[in-house]
matplotlib code that plots the C-alpha trace (Angstrom):
import matplotlib.pyplot as plt

x = [-60.9, -59.3, -55.4, -53.2, -52.5, -56.2, -55.6, -53.7, -55.7, -57.5, -54.3, -52.7, -55.6, -55.7, -51.6, -52.5, -55.0, -52.7, -50.1, -47.3, -46.0, -46.6, -42.9, -43.4, -46.5, -44.8, -41.9, -44.0, -46.7, -44.6, -47.6, -46.1, -46.0, -48.3, -50.9, -51.0, -51.2, -55.0, -55.9, -55.1, -55.3, -58.7, -57.4, -56.8, -53.8, -54.5, -52.0, -50.0, -49.6, -48.3, -45.9, -44.7, -44.1, -42.3, -40.3, -39.4, -38.4, -36.1, -34.5, -34.2, -32.7, -30.0, -29.4, -28.4, -26.6, -24.6, -24.3, -23.2, -20.7, -19.2, -19.0, -17.4, -14.9, -14.4, -13.5, -11.3, -9.2, -9.0, -7.9, -5.2, -4.1, -3.7, -1.6, 0.7, 1.3, 2.3, 4.7, 6.4, 6.7, 8.4, 10.5, 11.7, 13.1, 14.8, 18.7, 19.1, 22.7, 24.1, 23.0, 19.1, 19.3, 20.5, 17.9, 15.1, 16.4, 17.0, 13.4, 12.1, 14.3, 12.9, 9.2, 10.4, 13.7, 15.2, 16.5, 17.6, 19.6, 23.4, 23.0, 21.0, 17.5, 14.3, 11.3, 8.3, 5.8, 6.4, 9.5, 9.7, 10.8, 13.4, 14.9, 15.6, 17.0, 19.3, 20.0, 21.2, 23.3, 25.0, 25.4, 26.2, 27.7, 29.6, 27.5, 27.7, 24.2, 26.0, 26.2, 22.3, 20.8, 16.8, 14.0, 10.3, 7.2, 4.4, 1.0, 0.0, -1.2, 1.4, 4.4, 7.7, 9.6, 7.8, 7.6, 11.9, 11.9, 9.8, 11.1, 14.7, 14.1, 12.4, 15.1, 17.9, 19.2, 20.2, 17.6, 20.1, 20.0, 16.9, 17.5, 14.8, 11.0, 8.2, 5.1, 2.0, 0.0, -2.5, -3.8, -4.5, -7.7, -8.1, -7.2, -4.8, -5.1, -2.9, -1.3, -0.1, 3.4, 4.5, 7.0, 10.6, 13.0, 16.4, 19.6, 22.7, 25.6, 27.0, 26.0, 27.4, 25.1, 22.3, 23.9, 23.9, 20.5, 19.1, 21.1, 20.2, 16.6, 16.9, 18.8, 16.6, 13.4, 15.0, 15.9, 12.7, 10.6, 12.8, 11.7, 10.7, 7.5, 7.3, 4.5]
y = [77.7, 75.3, 74.3, 76.3, 73.0, 72.4, 73.8, 70.8, 67.6, 66.5, 66.2, 64.3, 62.2, 61.9, 60.9, 58.3, 56.6, 56.2, 54.1, 57.2, 57.3, 59.9, 60.9, 61.3, 63.3, 65.5, 66.3, 66.9, 69.5, 70.6, 69.5, 67.8, 64.5, 64.9, 66.7, 64.0, 61.2, 62.7, 63.2, 59.7, 57.2, 55.9, 55.6, 51.8, 50.8, 47.8, 44.7, 45.4, 49.0, 48.6, 45.7, 48.4, 50.6, 48.0, 47.6, 51.2, 51.4, 48.7, 50.5, 53.4, 51.8, 50.0, 53.4, 55.1, 52.4, 52.6, 56.8, 56.5, 53.6, 55.8, 58.6, 56.8, 55.2, 58.9, 60.2, 57.3, 58.2, 61.7, 60.5, 58.2, 60.9, 63.1, 60.6, 59.8, 63.9, 63.8, 60.6, 61.6, 65.3, 63.4, 61.5, 64.6, 66.1, 63.0, 62.4, 58.8, 58.6, 55.5, 56.3, 56.9, 53.5, 51.7, 53.0, 52.1, 48.5, 48.4, 49.1, 46.5, 43.9, 44.6, 43.3, 40.8, 39.9, 36.8, 37.4, 33.4, 32.7, 32.7, 34.7, 37.7, 36.5, 38.2, 37.1, 38.8, 37.7, 41.4, 41.4, 45.0, 44.8, 42.2, 44.3, 47.1, 44.8, 43.5, 47.2, 48.5, 45.4, 46.0, 49.3, 50.0, 46.6, 45.7, 42.2, 40.2, 39.1, 36.1, 35.7, 35.4, 32.3, 32.0, 29.7, 29.7, 28.9, 27.8, 26.8, 23.5, 24.2, 26.9, 25.1, 25.6, 26.1, 29.0, 30.7, 30.3, 32.0, 35.0, 35.4, 35.5, 37.5, 39.9, 40.0, 40.2, 36.5, 33.0, 30.6, 28.1, 30.4, 29.1, 25.9, 24.7, 25.1, 24.1, 23.4, 24.5, 21.7, 23.2, 24.9, 21.2, 21.7, 25.3, 28.0, 30.2, 33.8, 34.8, 37.8, 35.8, 34.2, 32.7, 34.3, 34.5, 33.8, 35.8, 34.6, 36.6, 34.6, 37.4, 37.8, 40.5, 42.7, 41.1, 42.2, 45.6, 45.8, 44.7, 47.0, 50.0, 49.1, 48.6, 51.8, 53.7, 52.8, 53.4, 56.8, 57.6, 56.6, 58.7, 62.0, 64.7, 65.6, 68.7, 67.0]
z = [-24.3, -27.2, -27.1, -29.0, -31.1, -31.8, -35.6, -35.9, -34.2, -37.5, -39.5, -36.1, -36.3, -40.2, -39.9, -37.1, -39.2, -41.7, -39.0, -38.0, -34.7, -32.2, -32.3, -36.4, -35.9, -33.3, -35.4, -38.3, -36.7, -33.3, -31.3, -27.9, -27.1, -24.3, -26.2, -28.9, -26.4, -25.4, -28.8, -30.3, -27.4, -28.7, -32.4, -32.7, -35.4, -37.7, -36.8, -40.0, -38.8, -35.6, -37.3, -39.2, -36.7, -34.7, -37.7, -38.2, -34.3, -34.5, -37.8, -35.8, -32.5, -35.1, -36.4, -33.5, -32.1, -35.4, -35.2, -31.4, -31.8, -35.0, -32.7, -30.1, -32.4, -33.7, -30.1, -29.4, -32.6, -31.4, -27.9, -29.4, -32.0, -28.8, -26.9, -30.2, -30.0, -26.7, -26.6, -29.9, -28.1, -25.0, -27.1, -29.3, -26.2, -24.6, -26.0, -26.6, -24.7, -23.5, -19.9, -21.2, -23.4, -20.3, -18.2, -20.8, -21.0, -17.2, -16.9, -19.5, -17.9, -14.6, -16.0, -18.3, -17.8, -16.1, -12.7, -11.6, -14.5, -15.1, -18.2, -19.6, -20.6, -21.6, -23.7, -25.4, -27.5, -29.2, -32.1, -31.5, -27.8, -28.8, -31.4, -29.3, -26.7, -29.3, -30.8, -27.0, -26.2, -29.5, -29.0, -25.5, -24.5, -28.1, -28.4, -31.4, -32.7, -33.6, -29.9, -29.0, -28.7, -28.7, -27.7, -28.7, -27.0, -28.8, -29.1, -30.0, -33.3, -34.8, -36.8, -35.5, -38.7, -40.0, -36.6, -36.2, -40.2, -38.9, -35.9, -37.1, -40.2, -37.6, -35.3, -37.9, -36.9, -38.5, -38.0, -36.5, -33.4, -32.9, -30.4, -28.5, -29.2, -26.4, -26.8, -24.9, -24.3, -22.6, -26.0, -27.8, -29.6, -29.3, -32.6, -32.4, -33.5, -36.7, -35.2, -32.5, -33.2, -30.2, -26.8, -28.7, -25.6, -26.0, -24.3, -24.0, -22.0, -20.7, -17.0, -16.0, -17.8, -16.2, -13.0, -13.7, -15.0, -11.7, -9.6, -12.4, -12.0, -8.5, -7.1, -9.7, -8.1, -4.5, -5.5, -7.3, -4.4, -2.3, -3.9, -1.7, -3.2, -0.4, 1.4]

ax = plt.figure().add_subplot(projection="3d")
ax.plot(x, y, z, "-o")
ax.set_aspect("equal")
plt.show()
């Protein structure tokens, strides 16, 4: 008994002889690939036809990868948007009281601040972090921006004068407040990414602030760790 697809065999053979791939014929006629494979296995393609099919295959792979990459980028954008929305909602319900600002500064100091020096010192490669530090110290502790002193830690191919100007502008400080520049000799001969502006170390001479911040993050961590979760 002839196959239900038999009426398409002659067309399938003709398409294969023209150099069409099995997948293309399947898509065009709807005949299962297993059936096409049996019908067409004895048809030999020319070298030119084989080369053309290979080029089409590679082009299809590139297109599929591009579509997959585009899809993943779109999905990531959606996830990032959702994360930003959640963060904005959290901030909208957070009162920026002096106590909250102090706690934010303390937790930042926990990770990035100096604990052994006789002054309040914190370092970052992100100007926004130090902008926040200056703002909180000004609001909560009445620290004048004029008292801050800064040092820069740069890579060997970076220009100190240019980066002093950059950090001074970003932090709203005078370039004379940048008193020391250190270069990392390990970076010799290695190109620096344009977006990297080195690390700025911000010093405030008031050690009392440092002591309070250390106690604040220590006691806060202990308080959270001691919470009864009902288990």
